[in-house]
C-alpha positions in Angstrom: 60.1 33.6 -56.7 58.3 35.5 -54.1 56.0 33.5 -51.7 52.5 34.8 -51.2 51.4 35.4 -47.7 47.7 34.7 -46.6 46.3 37.5 -44.5 46.2 36.3 -40.9 42.6 37.2 -40.3 41.1 35.4 -43.3 40.2 32.1 -41.6 38.7 33.6 -38.4 36.4 35.7 -40.6 35.2 32.6 -42.5 34.7 30.5 -39.4 32.8 33.4 -37.8 30.5 33.5 -40.7 29.9 29.8 -40.5 29.1 30.0 -36.8 26.6 32.8 -37.3 25.0 30.9 -40.1 24.6 27.8 -37.9 23.2 29.8 -35.0 20.7 31.5 -37.3 19.1 28.1 -38.1 18.8 27.0 -34.4 15.2 26.8 -33.2 14.2 29.4 -30.6 14.1 28.3 -26.9 10.6 28.0 -25.5 9.7 28.4 -21.9 7.0 26.4 -20.0 5.2 26.8 -16.7 2.8 24.8 -14.5 -0.7 26.1 -14.2 -3.6 25.9 -11.8 -6.1 23.1 -12.4 -9.5 24.1 -11.1 -11.3 21.5 -8.9 -14.7 20.0 -9.6 -17.7 22.1 -8.6 -17.7 20.4 -5.2 -14.7 18.8 -3.5 -14.1 16.8 -0.3 -11.9 19.6 0.9 -14.7 22.2 1.1 -15.7 20.9 4.5 -12.1 20.7 5.9 -11.9 22.3 9.3 -8.4 21.3 10.5 -5.4 23.4 11.1 -4.0 25.5 8.2 -1.7 23.8 5.8 1.7 25.0 4.6 3.6 23.3 1.7 7.1 23.2 3.0 8.8 21.9 -0.2 8.4 19.9 -3.4 11.6 17.9 -3.9 12.6 16.9 -7.5 14.9 14.0 -8.5 18.4 15.3 -9.5 17.9 14.0 -13.1 14.9 16.2 -13.5 16.0 19.2 -11.5 17.4 21.2 -14.4 16.3 24.1 -16.5 15.9 22.0 -19.7 12.9 19.7 -20.0 13.7 16.0 -19.7 11.9 13.0 -21.1 12.7 9.3 -20.5 13.4 7.5 -23.8 13.9 4.1 -22.3 14.4 2.7 -18.8 17.5 4.3 -17.4 17.9 6.7 -20.4 16.8 10.3 -20.6 16.7 12.9 -23.4 17.4 16.5 -22.5 15.6 19.1 -24.7 18.0 22.1 -25.1 15.2 24.2 -26.7 12.4 23.6 -24.2 13.1 25.1 -20.7 11.1 25.5 -17.5 10.5 29.1 -16.8 11.6 28.7 -13.2 13.3 26.1 -11.2 11.1 23.0 -11.3 10.9 22.4 -7.6 9.7 26.0 -7.0 7.2 25.8 -9.9 5.8 22.5 -8.6 5.5 23.9 -5.1 3.7 27.0 -6.3 1.4 24.9 -8.5 0.6 22.7 -5.5 -0.1 25.7 -3.3 -2.5 27.1 -5.8 -4.3 23.8 -6.4 -4.7 23.3 -2.6 -6.0 26.8 -2.1 -8.7 26.2 -4.7 -9.8 23.0 -3.0 -9.7 23.9 0.7 -11.7 26.6 2.5 -10.3 30.2 2.4 -7.5 30.7 4.9 -6.7 27.0 5.2 -3.6 27.2 2.9 -0.7 29.3 4.1 1.5 31.0 1.4 5.3 31.2 1.6 6.6 33.7 4.2 3.1 34.1 5.8 3.0 34.3 9.6 2.5 30.8 11.1 -0.3 30.3 13.5 0.2 28.2 16.7 -1.3 25.1 15.0 -0.2 24.2 11.5 0.1 21.1 9.3 3.2 20.9 7.1 3.2 19.1 3.8 6.4 17.9 2.0 6.2 16.2 -1.4 9.0 14.1 -2.8 8.7 13.5 -6.5 10.2 10.0 -6.9 9.8 9.8 -10.6 8.2 11.6 -13.6 8.0 10.3 -17.1 6.1 11.8 -20.1 6.3 9.8 -23.3 4.3 9.0 -26.4 2.7 6.1 -24.4 1.5 8.2 -21.5 2.7 10.0 -18.3 3.4 8.7 -14.9 4.4 10.4 -11.6 5.3 8.7 -8.3 5.5 10.7 -5.2 5.7 10.5 -1.4 3.4 12.9 0.7 4.7 13.6 4.2 2.5 15.4 6.7 4.0 16.9 9.8 1.7 18.3 12.5 3.0 21.1 14.7 0.3 20.4 17.3 0.4 18.2 20.4 -2.2 15.7 19.1 -0.9 15.0 15.6 2.0 12.9 14.5 4.1 12.4 11.4 2.5 10.3 8.6 3.4 9.6 5.0 1.7 8.2 1.9 3.1 7.1 -1.4 1.0 7.6 -4.6 1.4 6.4 -8.2 -0.4 8.5 -10.8 -0.9 7.7 -14.5 -2.2 9.5 -17.6 -3.1 7.9 -20.9 -2.2 9.6 -24.2 0.8 11.1 -26.0 2.8 13.4 -23.8 6.2 13.4 -25.6 6.1 17.0 -26.9 7.2 19.8 -24.6 3.7 21.3 -24.6 2.2 17.9 -23.6 4.9 17.2 -21.0 4.1 20.5 -19.3 0.4 19.8 -19.5 1.0 16.3 -18.0 2.9 17.6 -15.1 0.3 20.3 -14.4 -2.4 17.7 -14.4 -0.5 15.2 -12.3 0.4 17.9 -9.7 -3.3 18.7 -9.4 -3.9 15.0 -8.7 -1.2 15.2 -6.0 -3.2 18.0 -4.5 -6.4 15.8 -4.6 -4.5 13.1 -2.8 -3.3 15.5 -0.2 -6.8 16.8 0.4 -8.2 13.3 0.7 -5.5 12.6 3.4 -6.3 15.8 5.2 -10.0 15.2 5.5 -9.6 11.5 6.4 -9.5 10.2 9.9 -6.7 11.8 12.0 -3.7 9.6 12.6 -3.4 7.8 15.9 -0.4 8.6 18.1 
């Protein structure tokens, strides 16, 4: 009796078809950005007369500093969305959003853009995002604002803020909207610090 031999390429072809079929049913990857939030008609920053401000950096926690959008599902547990991505590194996007928000709240020329020539007197702002959660029960952002004054009469100072939004922010669209809104509130907090009494030192 003669044994029948199976063609060596049969299984790879079948497996390849199964892989293509599975891939064909995967949802498309969507990309999200942070947008400018316009200030109210009048803001406290309109009368700011101090040194120009430069946003040096916005630091993001390692758990959030990834391309994929992340949501906290329970304390100490996160969910990574493989099909909802930030369009650019989150730290860079948050910095750009903060620069735009500040520029819309402070007088013209009081916010320096990246790589702009630095004047003799300048105030640096560094924001450390300590946590960001966007869930079906609301959104929350904790951050530390650190100001550095490159002038003889100003000193370092820092302020920690805790911001909250009510509503359902679990979906990717809502998560991006929540972070956009909260970054505008970080900008409001920074403006309030800039127009307040100068630090002693």
